[in-house]
N, CA, C and O of each residue as an XYZ file, in Angstrom:
824
protein
N      78.722     57.182     -7.799
C      79.009     58.523     -7.416
C      78.425     58.464     -5.548
O      77.489     57.785     -5.126
N      79.475     59.549     -4.592
C      79.506     59.533     -3.027
C      78.353     61.125     -2.983
O      78.529     62.171     -3.607
N      77.594     60.891     -2.340
C      77.374     62.535     -1.977
C      76.694     61.828     -0.059
O      76.083     60.818      0.291
N      77.474     63.514      0.959
C      77.938     63.038      1.551
C      76.729     63.733      2.623
O      76.246     64.840      2.387
N      76.461     63.173      3.434
C      75.403     63.869      4.313
C      75.191     64.934      4.771
O      75.607     64.833      5.925
N      74.587     66.500      4.558
C      74.320     67.653      5.326
C      74.480     67.697      6.167
O      73.462     67.291      6.726
N      75.415     68.037      7.082
C      76.001     68.713      8.307
C      75.606     69.723      8.961
O      75.635     70.824      8.410
N      74.962     69.534     10.817
C      74.287     70.728     11.187
C      73.015     71.304     10.535
O      73.053     72.519     10.337
N      72.201     70.831     10.265
C      70.894     71.335      9.511
C      69.865     70.887     10.350
O      69.768     69.763     10.841
N      68.971     72.003     10.505
C      67.861     71.798     11.000
C      66.999     71.831      9.903
O      67.146     72.565      8.925
N      65.987     70.930     10.097
C      65.084     70.534      9.333
C      63.474     70.251     10.105
O      63.180     69.473     11.013
N      62.800     71.016      9.495
C      61.402     71.049      9.804
C      60.841     69.039     10.683
O      60.966     67.990     10.050
N      60.413     69.107     11.820
C      59.712     67.662     12.112
C      58.803     67.571     10.857
O      58.418     68.519     10.171
N      58.639     66.775     10.753
C      57.271     65.838      9.673
C      55.830     66.482     10.497
O      55.499     66.982     11.572
N      55.331     66.126      9.323
C      53.579     66.310      9.800
C      53.451     66.177     10.649
O      54.353     65.661     11.309
N      52.145     66.574     11.288
C      51.255     65.681     12.333
C      50.437     65.011     10.759
O      50.248     65.450      9.624
N      50.139     63.770     11.477
C      48.958     62.881     10.154
C      48.154     62.208     10.340
O      48.035     61.917     11.530
N      47.220     61.608      9.450
C      46.393     60.534      9.909
C      46.332     59.597      8.758
O      46.051     59.733      7.568
N      46.775     58.366      9.688
C      46.907     57.117      7.956
C      45.592     56.582      8.315
O      45.122     56.671      9.449
N      44.740     55.765      6.864
C      44.314     55.616      6.396
C      44.428     53.740      6.530
O      45.370     53.197      5.954
N      43.475     52.930      7.267
C      43.853     51.554      6.723
C      43.152     51.286      6.283
O      42.052     51.741      6.597
N      43.281     50.338      5.222
C      42.801     49.043      4.619
C      43.110     48.473      3.810
O      44.170     48.899      3.350
N      42.611     47.378      3.158
C      42.931     46.500      2.516
C      43.452     47.143      0.899
O      43.031     48.269      0.632
N      44.028     46.691      0.223
C      44.660     46.846     -0.963
C      42.995     47.070     -2.073
O      42.326     46.069     -2.328
N      42.765     47.814     -2.350
C      40.992     48.301     -3.196
C      40.331     48.585     -1.993
O      39.715     49.485     -2.563
N      40.037     48.622     -1.219
C      38.934     49.330      0.096
C      38.492     50.493     -0.648
O      37.284     50.720     -0.706
N      39.604     51.515     -1.419
C      39.068     52.703     -1.450
C      39.677     53.916     -0.638
O      39.034     54.951     -0.461
N      40.984     53.718     -0.146
C      41.353     54.496      0.566
C      41.787     55.781     -0.209
O      41.458     56.866      0.272
N      42.290     55.754     -1.029
C      42.900     56.685     -2.023
C      41.472     57.767     -2.516
O      41.478     58.929     -2.925
N      40.524     56.970     -2.310
C      39.339     57.420     -3.222
C      38.971     58.570     -1.542
O      38.934     59.796     -1.645
N      38.790     57.991     -0.440
C      38.365     58.648      0.558
C      39.374     59.690      0.607
O      38.977     60.796      0.243
N      40.873     59.577      1.058
C      42.166     60.223      1.414
C      41.741     61.967      0.102
O      42.151     63.105      0.329
N      40.953     61.583     -0.998
C      40.373     62.673     -1.918
C      39.969     63.489     -1.705
O      40.364     64.641     -1.886
N      38.679     62.932     -1.069
C      37.216     63.910     -0.469
C      37.709     64.237      0.818
O      37.490     65.382      1.214
N      38.320     63.472      1.534
C      38.262     64.731      2.756
C      39.405     66.358      2.607
O      39.195     67.563      2.744
N      40.460     65.613      2.306
C      41.247     66.936      2.054
C      40.285     67.774      1.213
O      39.450     67.518      0.346
N      40.808     69.049      1.908
C      40.180     70.329      0.208
C      41.403     70.848      0.151
O      41.214     71.874     -0.504
N      43.193     70.781      0.563
C      43.267     71.502     -0.159
C      44.909     70.123      0.142
O      45.402     69.674      1.177
N      45.168     69.952     -1.029
C      46.175     69.371     -1.418
C      47.218     69.269     -0.725
O      47.159     68.458      0.200
N      47.754     69.587     -0.807
C      49.142     70.238      0.200
C      48.511     68.816      1.611
O      49.359     68.039      2.051
N      47.029     68.721      2.105
C      46.863     67.959      3.325
C      47.059     66.461      3.062
O      47.060     65.584      3.925
N      47.250     66.274      1.552
C      47.246     64.749      1.119
C      48.607     63.860      0.897
O      49.774     64.218      0.735
N      48.113     62.803      0.944
C      50.134     62.222      1.351
C      49.583     60.567      0.192
O      49.258     59.389      0.347
N      49.763     61.427     -0.744
C      48.989     59.734     -1.752
C      49.859     58.872     -2.185
O      50.741     59.293     -2.933
N      49.836     57.867     -1.927
C      51.131     56.480     -2.511
C      51.012     56.902     -4.003
O      50.047     57.279     -4.668
N      52.491     56.686     -4.335
C      52.043     56.514     -5.650
C      52.691     55.175     -6.097
O      53.893     55.190     -5.829
N      52.363     54.235     -6.580
C      52.633     52.970     -7.150
C      53.305     52.497     -7.500
O      53.994     51.588     -7.037
N      53.284     53.307     -9.031
C      54.106     53.434    -10.072
C      55.858     53.489    -10.071
O      56.708     53.048    -10.845
N      55.910     54.220     -8.861
C      57.586     54.661     -8.995
C      57.783     53.700     -7.512
O      58.007     54.225     -6.422
N      57.689     52.647     -7.661
C      57.949     51.363     -7.015
C      58.040     50.868     -8.464
O      57.198     50.747     -9.354
N      59.831     50.535     -8.361
C      60.686     49.769     -9.765
C      60.080     48.463     -9.678
O      60.162     47.633    -10.583
N      59.626     48.326     -8.865
C      59.240     46.316     -8.208
C      58.321     45.599     -8.666
O      58.246     44.425     -9.029
N      57.044     47.165     -8.558
C      55.422     46.845     -8.747
C      55.190     46.440     -9.765
O      55.047     47.269    -10.664
N      55.041     44.926    -10.098
C      54.322     44.143    -10.408
C      55.610     43.599    -12.412
O      55.293     43.271    -13.556
N      57.051     43.846    -11.622
C      57.808     43.181    -11.833
C      58.208     41.841    -11.046
O      58.686     41.841     -9.911
N      57.946     40.719    -11.803
C      57.578     39.616    -11.662
C      58.835     39.068    -11.800
O      59.306     38.473    -10.831
N      59.578     39.173    -13.003
C      61.100     38.594    -12.912
C      62.164     39.369    -11.401
O      62.763     38.687    -10.569
N      62.128     40.579    -11.430
C      62.756     40.970    -10.099
C      62.623     40.342     -8.883
O      63.448     39.834     -8.124
N      61.348     40.481     -8.837
C      60.926     39.987     -7.098
C      61.225     38.409     -7.303
O      61.853     37.705     -6.512
N      60.820     38.120     -8.161
C      60.930     36.201     -8.286
C      63.052     35.844     -8.118
O      63.664     35.042     -7.414
N      63.395     36.582     -8.835
C      65.226     36.813     -7.929
C      65.481     37.272     -6.820
O      66.062     36.600     -5.967
N      65.103     38.474     -6.634
C      65.327     38.864     -5.253
C      64.572     38.706     -3.746
O      64.867     39.172     -2.645
N      63.403     37.788     -4.222
C      62.229     38.121     -3.689
C      61.520     39.381     -3.396
O      61.669     40.380     -4.100
N      60.348     39.322     -1.825
C      59.807     41.006     -1.849
C      60.170     42.407     -1.308
O      59.691     43.541     -1.277
N      61.746     41.442     -0.721
C      62.477     42.682      0.392
C      62.343     44.083     -0.571
O      61.479     44.931     -0.352
N      62.988     44.150     -1.284
C      63.359     45.080     -2.137
C      61.976     45.800     -1.983
O      61.784     46.812     -1.309
N      60.788     44.928     -2.914
C      59.688     45.605     -2.801
C      58.661     46.053     -2.188
O      57.732     46.612     -2.772
N      58.705     45.882     -1.104
C      58.716     46.503      0.807
C      58.906     47.573      0.883
O      58.049     48.453      0.963
N      60.821     47.788      0.864
C      61.256     48.786      1.329
C      61.357     49.653      0.358
O      62.097     50.636      0.336
N      60.240     49.124     -0.865
C      60.927     50.418     -1.687
C      59.531     51.686     -1.303
O      59.475     52.914     -1.238
N      58.378     50.333     -1.086
C      56.911     51.337     -1.091
C      56.968     52.230      1.041
O      56.305     53.090      1.619
N      58.063     51.389      1.397
C      57.890     51.853      3.081
C      59.015     53.471      3.197
O      58.990     54.362      4.046
N      59.743     53.335      2.188
C      61.153     53.723      1.836
C      59.647     55.772      0.965
O      59.546     56.998      1.008
N      59.077     54.639      0.459
C      58.096     56.553     -0.423
C      57.917     56.385      0.519
O      58.908     56.643      1.204
N      56.614     55.845      1.386
C      56.026     56.443      2.408
C      57.135     57.359      3.550
O      56.856     58.455      4.037
N      58.166     56.734      3.749
C      58.305     58.001      4.206
C      59.207     59.554      3.436
O      59.076     60.740      3.742
N      59.966     58.999      2.532
C      60.140     60.105      1.682
C      58.664     61.378      1.725
O      58.733     62.459      2.310
N      57.288     60.810      0.864
C      56.353     61.285      1.711
C      56.264     62.334      1.992
O      56.112     63.490      1.600
N      56.444     61.438      3.123
C      55.944     62.504      4.352
C      56.735     63.584      4.987
O      56.557     64.621      5.625
N      57.651     62.886      4.534
C      58.867     64.294      5.166
C      59.077     65.913      4.227
O      59.462     67.069      4.403
N      58.539     65.040      3.204
C      58.553     66.627      1.840
C      57.560     67.248      1.938
O      57.555     68.444      2.230
N      56.255     66.381      1.655
C      55.086     67.198      2.077
C      55.309     68.134      2.942
O      56.260     67.816      3.655
N      54.760     69.398      3.276
C      54.003     69.746      4.424
C      53.008     70.871      4.358
O      52.648     71.680      3.503
N      52.610     70.504      6.019
C      50.962     71.250      5.560
C      50.767     73.408      5.620
O      51.364     73.937      6.558
N      50.543     73.680      5.342
C      50.636     75.254      5.377
C      50.882     75.777      7.003
O      51.772     76.554      7.348
N      49.827     75.125      7.936
C      49.711     75.522      9.708
C      50.442     74.033     10.084
O      50.316     72.968      9.480
N      51.391     74.386     11.504
C      51.893     73.638     11.474
C      51.486     72.854     12.761
O      52.152     72.048     13.411
N      49.678     73.496     13.036
C      48.809     73.248     13.296
C      48.344     72.214     13.310
O      48.131     71.373     14.183
N      48.033     72.355     11.352
C      47.340     71.598     10.785
C      48.129     69.888     10.359
O      49.302     69.577     10.569
N      47.063     69.034      9.738
C      47.947     67.776      9.576
C      47.823     67.116      8.603
O      46.715     67.300      8.098
N      48.562     66.263      7.959
C      48.375     65.849      6.755
C      47.371     64.132      6.664
O      47.619     63.162      7.379
N      46.587     64.179      5.904
C      46.237     62.166      5.661
C      46.804     61.181      4.441
O      46.900     60.941      3.237
N      46.953     60.997      5.152
C      47.693     59.027      4.230
C      46.945     58.270      3.833
O      46.181     57.722      4.628
N      46.897     57.945      2.330
C      45.977     56.765      2.209
C      47.008     55.711      2.310
O      46.996     54.935      1.354
N      47.927     55.473      3.248
C      49.140     54.293      3.003
C      48.936     54.223      4.754
O      48.326     55.084      5.388
N      49.470     53.223      5.252
C      49.709     52.933      7.451
C      50.515     52.225      6.938
O      50.339     51.432      6.013
N      52.313     52.684      8.022
C      52.891     51.963      7.875
C      52.778     51.502      8.667
O      53.877     51.543      9.219
N      51.550     50.540      9.756
C      51.090     49.689     10.353
C      51.101     48.274      9.175
O      51.744     47.226      9.123
N      49.813     49.034      8.148
C      49.452     47.841      7.351
C      51.333     47.959      6.167
O      52.013     47.038      5.715
N      51.431     48.706      6.124
C      52.940     48.354      5.797
C      53.605     46.820      5.797
O      53.872     45.881      5.048
N      53.677     47.263      7.203
C      53.929     45.930      7.881
C      53.969     44.509      8.073
O      54.725     43.544      8.184
N      52.107     45.076      8.045
C      51.756     43.667      8.465
C      51.672     43.267      6.655
O      50.965     42.260      6.646
N      52.081     43.604      5.083
C      51.954     43.665      3.996
C      53.312     42.354      4.283
O      53.357     41.131      4.421
N      54.233     43.458      4.260
C      55.394     42.776      4.397
C      55.818     41.332      5.134
O      56.826     40.629      5.065
N      54.772     41.251      5.749
C      55.051     39.672      6.736
C      54.310     38.927      6.620
O      54.038     38.141      7.528
N      53.606     38.917      5.211
C      52.653     38.483      4.522
C      53.800     37.702      3.021
O      53.708     36.634      2.415
N      54.501     38.530      2.942
C      55.058     38.501      1.811
C      57.063     37.182      1.893
O      57.621     36.323      1.210
N      57.302     38.018      3.331
C      58.565     37.805      2.978
C      58.733     36.370      4.897
O      58.305     36.119      6.024
N      59.485     36.081      4.045
C      59.866     35.145      5.386
C      61.581     35.243      6.294
O      61.586     35.803      7.390
N      62.664     34.777      5.838
C      63.965     34.472      6.369
C      64.236     37.117      5.955
O      65.137     37.859      6.346
N      63.416     37.326      5.405
C      64.187     38.485      4.935
C      63.174     39.631      5.950
O      63.522     40.800      5.781
N      62.250     39.484      6.737
C      60.909     40.388      7.852
C      62.276     40.733      8.202
O      62.651     41.783      7.681
N      63.217     40.080      9.017
C      64.383     40.673     10.134
C      64.333     41.508      9.969
O      63.702     42.356     10.600
N      65.524     41.743      8.264
C      65.846     43.114      7.681
C      64.629     43.623      7.403
O      64.917     44.807      7.236
N      63.689     43.554      7.272
C      62.218     44.786      6.761
C      62.335     45.070      8.110
O      63.091     45.992      8.415
N      61.728     44.455      9.008
C      61.930     45.103     10.467
C      62.468     46.513     11.034
O      62.060     47.578     11.498
N      63.690     45.801     10.682
C      64.763     47.124     11.145
C      65.188     48.036     10.557
O      66.040     48.647     11.203
N      64.989     48.412      9.631
C      64.500     49.643      8.637
C      62.890     50.243      8.869
O      62.515     51.398      8.671
N      62.001     48.979      9.393
C      60.619     49.987      9.800
C      61.044     50.636     11.212
O      60.903     51.848     11.373
N      61.428     50.034     11.965
C      61.923     50.591     13.388
C      62.389     51.503     13.143
O      62.231     52.619     13.638
N      63.201     51.076     12.135
C      64.085     53.036     12.492
C      63.351     54.125     11.556
O      63.455     55.323     11.820
N      62.571     53.645     10.406
C      61.843     54.467      9.723
C      60.884     54.938     11.288
O      61.551     54.847     12.319
N      60.119     55.184     11.373
C      58.875     55.251     12.648
C      59.886     56.011     12.956
O      59.912     57.197     12.628
N      61.098     55.275     13.800
C      62.091     56.369     14.854
C      62.143     57.863     14.822
O      62.187     58.771     15.652
N      62.120     57.734     13.452
C      62.526     59.531     12.811
C      61.124     60.164     12.690
O      61.055     61.311     13.132
N      60.132     59.700     12.239
C      58.811     59.975     11.768
C      57.652     60.040     12.977
O      56.486     60.419     12.866
N      58.320     59.569     14.118
C      56.877     59.460     15.057
C      55.844     58.138     14.553
O      56.118     57.258     13.737
N      54.719     58.311     15.248
C      53.448     58.131     15.124
C      52.558     58.618     14.714
O      52.989     59.769     14.645
N      50.955     58.695     14.131
C      50.732     59.344     13.209
C      50.136     59.138     14.280
O      50.074     58.085     14.913
N      49.282     61.010     14.718
C      47.822     61.310     16.254
C      46.910     60.474     15.515
O      46.106     61.395     15.375
N      46.166     59.201     14.729
C      44.835     59.141     14.575
C      44.982     58.173     13.027
O      45.794     58.275     12.107
N      43.895     57.298     13.222
C      43.932     56.306     12.576
C      42.801     56.060     11.568
O      41.972     55.530     12.308
N      42.296     56.103     10.477
C      40.709     56.234     10.150
C      40.860     54.329      9.697
O      41.461     53.896      8.714
N      40.545     53.974     10.147
C      40.173     52.254      9.151
C      38.810     51.962      8.740
O      37.777     51.631      9.320
N      39.169     52.204      7.504
C      38.137     51.857      6.506
C      37.930     50.424      5.852
O      38.396     50.063      4.772
N      37.020     49.566      6.850
C      36.976     48.283      6.614
C      35.693     47.961      5.600
O      34.569     48.463      5.631
N      36.111     47.185      4.897
C      35.295     46.913      3.593
C      34.561     45.587      3.845
O      34.876     45.276      4.993
N      33.979     44.923      3.489
C      33.247     43.708      3.014
C      34.206     42.929      1.812
O      34.467     43.624      0.830
N      34.733     41.554      1.837
C      35.434     41.070      1.070
C      34.374     41.180     -0.423
O      34.816     41.834     -1.367
N      33.576     40.794     -0.495
C      33.161     40.998     -1.724
C      33.594     42.591     -2.182
O      34.386     42.884     -3.078
N      32.864     43.500     -1.328
C      33.012     44.382     -2.371
C      35.188     45.354     -2.488
O      35.659     46.412     -2.906
N      35.531     44.521     -2.050
C      36.851     44.900     -2.155
C      37.516     43.811     -3.216
O      38.740     43.753     -3.335
N      36.709     43.031     -3.909
C      37.226     41.805     -4.802
C      36.469     42.377     -6.117
O      36.573     42.009     -7.287
N      35.596     43.498     -5.485
C      34.442     44.165     -7.255
C      35.596     44.974     -7.435
O      35.911     45.002     -8.624
N      36.340     45.639     -6.707
C      36.898     47.054     -6.518
C      38.462     46.640     -7.477
O      38.772     46.882     -8.644
N      38.853     46.260     -6.882
C      40.154     45.578     -7.565
C      39.947     44.857     -9.391
O      40.674     44.712    -10.374
N      38.749     44.622     -9.083
C      38.310     44.423    -10.441
C      38.500     45.562    -11.710
O      39.290     45.701    -12.644
N      36.930     46.517    -11.019
C      36.964     47.700    -11.719
C      38.171     48.155    -12.104
O      38.582     48.202    -13.263
N      38.898     48.584    -10.857
C      40.675     49.103    -11.519
C      41.361     48.360    -12.389
O      41.909     48.862    -13.371
N      41.407     46.843    -12.059
C      41.651     46.124    -13.218
C      43.963     46.141    -13.677
O      44.668     45.821    -14.635
N      44.168     46.682    -12.359
C      45.535     46.465    -12.296
C      45.986     45.281    -12.067
O      46.022     44.665    -11.001
N      46.616     44.729    -13.952
C      47.261     43.124    -14.121
C      47.854     42.808    -12.566
O      47.431     41.845    -11.926
N      48.738     43.602    -12.108
C      49.338     43.140    -11.505
C      48.916     42.584     -9.908
O      49.496     41.729     -9.238
N      48.007     43.187     -9.652
C      46.542     42.900     -8.180
C      46.080     41.816     -8.886
O      46.486     40.912     -8.155
N      45.586     41.342     -9.682
C      45.031     40.304    -10.364
C      44.659     39.082     -9.183
O      43.548     38.761     -8.761
N      46.398     38.377     -8.718
C      46.896     37.479     -7.929
C      46.266     37.806     -6.807
O      46.237     36.872     -6.006
N      45.657     38.959     -6.385
C      45.328     39.702     -4.559
C      43.708     38.472     -4.507
O      43.325     37.696     -3.632
N      43.275     38.740     -5.555
C      41.670     38.594     -5.649
C      41.621     37.328     -4.777
O      40.477     37.102     -4.383
N      42.503     36.475     -4.382
C      42.519     34.898     -3.647
C      43.021     35.231     -1.930
O      42.880     34.484     -0.961
N      43.559     36.439     -1.973
C      44.276     37.038     -0.578
C      43.607     38.057      0.228
O      43.910     38.528      1.324
N      42.519     38.319     -0.649
C      41.754     39.373      0.153
C      41.446     39.152      1.503
O      41.741     39.931      2.410
N      40.570     37.585      1.697
C      39.917     37.480      3.239
C      40.616     37.011      4.308
O      40.121     36.725      5.399
N      41.603     36.942      4.047
C      43.489     36.101      4.384
C      43.543     37.693      5.296
O      43.722     37.992      6.477
N      43.211     38.678      3.667
C      43.911     40.005      4.726
C      43.440     40.815      5.782
O      43.958     41.242      6.814
N      41.682     40.978      4.962
C      40.993     41.692      5.841
C      41.173     41.296      7.103
O      41.032     42.065      8.054
N      41.538     39.919      7.229
C      40.899     39.158      8.972
C      42.550     39.918      9.443
O      42.559     41.061      9.899
N      43.528     39.327      9.308
C      44.615     39.746      9.711
C      44.577     41.622      9.561
O      45.283     42.119     10.438
N      44.121     42.338      8.940
C      44.247     43.268      9.313
C      43.223     43.953      9.893
O      43.113     45.161      9.684
N      42.145     43.131     10.873
C      41.258     43.684     11.993
C      42.225     43.200     13.428
O      42.249     43.918     14.427
N      42.821     42.181     13.362
C      43.339     41.829     14.041
C      44.224     42.751     14.407
O      43.883     43.296     15.457
N      45.724     43.341     13.742
C      46.300     44.504     14.200
C      45.684     45.422     14.025
O      46.447     46.378     14.167
N      44.872     45.701     13.827
C      43.746     47.202     14.475
C      43.277     47.039     15.651
O      42.930     48.070     16.227
N      43.129     45.837     16.318
C      42.391     45.733     18.119
C      43.762     46.045     18.380
O      43.711     46.623     19.466
N      45.090     45.995     17.979
C      46.482     45.589     18.550
C      46.409     47.024     19.219
O      46.434     47.152     20.444
N      46.270     48.668     17.884
C      46.329     49.671     18.399
C      45.659     50.197     19.519
O      44.921     49.632     20.327
N      46.032     51.370     19.443
C      45.440     51.729     21.137
C      43.754     52.656     20.191
O      43.446     53.460     19.311
N      42.991     51.408     21.623
C      41.493     52.573     21.136
C      41.237     53.525     20.527
O      41.002     53.575     19.319
N      41.252     54.405     21.297
C      40.791     56.043     21.391
C      41.994     56.351     20.128
O      42.091     57.544     19.841
N      42.793     55.517     19.453
C      43.390     56.909     18.102
C      42.976     55.577     16.712
O      43.291     55.834     15.550
N      42.633     54.923     16.884
C      41.537     53.961     15.797
C      40.245     54.413     15.683
O      39.576     54.243     16.702
N      39.452     55.158     14.366
C      37.465     55.171     14.307
C      37.389     54.192     12.756
O      37.956     54.506     11.710
N      36.711     53.220     12.932
C      36.449     52.747     11.423
C      34.990     53.416     10.752
O      33.854     53.197     11.173
N      35.248     54.008      9.963
C      34.709     54.419      8.773
C      34.176     53.868      7.335
O      34.612     52.776      6.968
N      33.606     54.301      6.820
C      33.049     53.746      5.944
C      33.106     54.425      4.629
O      32.926     55.524      5.153
N      33.231     54.805      2.992
C      33.032     55.497      2.516
C      32.697     57.039      2.121
O      33.213     57.925      1.441
N      31.139     56.796      3.215
C      30.315     58.237      3.354
C      31.321     59.451      4.367
O      31.127     60.666      4.405
N      32.315     58.730      5.059
C      32.655     60.142      6.135
C      33.147     61.483      5.566
O      33.850     61.757      4.593
N      32.726     61.995      6.214
C      32.362     63.794      6.165
C      34.007     64.172      6.444
O      34.614     63.758      7.431
N      34.803     65.309      5.054
C      35.084     66.091      6.523
C      35.315     66.932      7.308
O      36.395     67.422      7.637
N      33.994     67.198      7.745
C      34.313     67.170      9.187
C      34.031     66.759     10.581
O      34.338     67.155     11.705
N      33.105     65.508      9.900
C      33.745     64.752     11.388
C      35.233     64.668     11.041
O      35.891     65.334     11.839
N      35.949     64.083     10.137
C      37.332     63.638     10.844
C      37.828     65.295     10.931
O      38.990     64.890     10.879
N      37.935     66.279     10.988
C      38.186     67.569     11.655
C      37.878     67.277     13.161
O      38.713     67.752     13.930
N      36.857     66.598     13.727
C      36.506     66.180     14.906
C      37.183     65.733     15.380
O      37.858     66.232     16.281
N      37.311     63.961     14.705
C      38.844     63.281     15.268
C      39.993     64.340     15.209
O      40.321     64.807     16.300
N      40.464     64.659     14.419
C      41.984     65.534     14.283
C      41.363     66.614     15.488
O      42.322     66.600     16.260
N      40.749     67.176     15.872
C      41.147     68.008     17.287
C      41.114     67.327     18.616
O      41.640     67.525     19.711
N      40.069     66.207     17.961
C      40.643     65.388     19.168
C      41.811     64.894     19.857
O      42.020     65.046     21.061
N      42.306     64.500     19.320
C      43.013     63.751     18.770
C      44.306     64.606     18.884
O      45.259     64.157     19.520
N      44.345     65.373     18.508
C      45.567     67.115     18.776
C      45.769     67.253     20.109
O      46.819     67.431     20.727
N      43.648     67.062     20.821
C      43.934     67.979     21.782
C      44.301     67.055     22.960
O      44.846     67.489     23.975
N      43.916     65.512     22.744
C      45.037     64.426     24.064
C      46.163     64.360     23.633
O      46.891     63.887     24.506
N      46.868     64.661     22.449
C      48.293     64.254     22.541
C      49.294     65.141     22.782
O      50.469     64.795     22.666
N      48.749     67.048     23.341
C      48.767     67.811     23.500
C      49.131     67.634     25.355
O      50.128     67.794     26.058
N      47.764     67.242     25.572
C      47.481     67.014     26.763
C      48.349     65.448     27.679
O      48.658     65.243     28.853
N      48.435     64.881     26.785
C      49.663     63.286     27.463
C      51.067     63.678     27.995
O      51.836     62.808     28.406
């Protein structure tokens, strides 16, 4: 079935967003849910909708390109179909396009260039976030949380936690320092609002 793209349609601009950076199992979703009082402001990943998640056979045959592109495009779809009620408001995502690329780079080899081409195209459409919350946890805390939630498909990730934390630390250092705040589980909604206000004012004056 062929679907033709609509023509001359003015779609709304994607929401201003704050992305939560953190290693798998760090507690990003729990933090995001606690920080937002309105569900319309939460853009949460749904890993179970990625048909390649936990499918060793498909990933064994195809490699992880389809797996990583599925998460990337799910995130983009979630963003452009979720709208805050106030155009001056913002949404909070429990994922980040930055870490999407990092995790893909740890899995993909010859397919990385293809992934990065799509990643650049998506970011060109949705633009950058207004800021990042870096939920940095000790390795032992992440390992314990992965064990507690007990997802079979994540069992192999335990051995990768220390490397993932180190790599994410390095990537965070490359981001604009005035756009990143390192936080813990105890970040309060009023603190988030202060950071969001500061980031939005800086963006308007840029």
